[in-house]
N, C-alpha and C positions, 0 to 999 in steps of 0.2 A: 515483640515490638520491633525487632530488626526487619521483619518482612514489611511492615508499614513504612519504615524509613527507606528501605530499598525501593519501594514503589514510588515514594516521593522523590527520591534522588533520580530515578529513571525518568520520571515525568519532567523534572527540571532540565535534564540534559538532552531531551528530545528536540529535534529540529524538523522542519518541513523540507523534504527533498522532492524535486520534480524529476520523475524518471520516465523514460520512454520504453514501452514494451509492445511486442507484437500481439495483436488481438487474434485469438484462435478463430478459424473459419466458422466453427459451430457455436460461437459465443452468443448467449442470450442473457439479457438482464433478468435476474430472478431474485426477488427479495430486496433488501436494502443495499445501498451502495455506500461503503464506508469511507470512500475517498472522493476528493474533488478531481474530476477528470474530463478530458476532451478527447474524443475519438475522431481521427481524421484518416479515412481509408482503413487500412489494417493496423494503424499505429495508435496507441493510447498514450496520452501525456497525463500522468497521474501524480498528484501531490500526496505524498505519504509521510506521516510523522514517524520518525525512527531515530535511532542513535547514530546510524551510519548510512551511507549511500548503498552499501551492500545489503543491509537489512531492508532498506526501502525497496530495492529491486526485488528481493525475495518476497516481501509482502505483496507487492503488486502482481508478481507472477503467480503466487498462490491464489490470489483473488480470482484471476482469470482462469486458472486451472480448475478451481472449485465451482465455477459457474458455467462451465462448458458442458 
């Protein structure tokens, strides 16, 4: 039961953070895109739900690394 409560607690504490990350040169959209984003030149402005700005930056970077 505590796993369930941990998930609920995490969901309650999450916030949306807008982070800016550099788009890799070989980036291609493949599959679904889990975040709201705008790409301008080689910069992506990504809205990421997370517990902290550090976690949001990590998630955004992981997305671009895994789709390059």
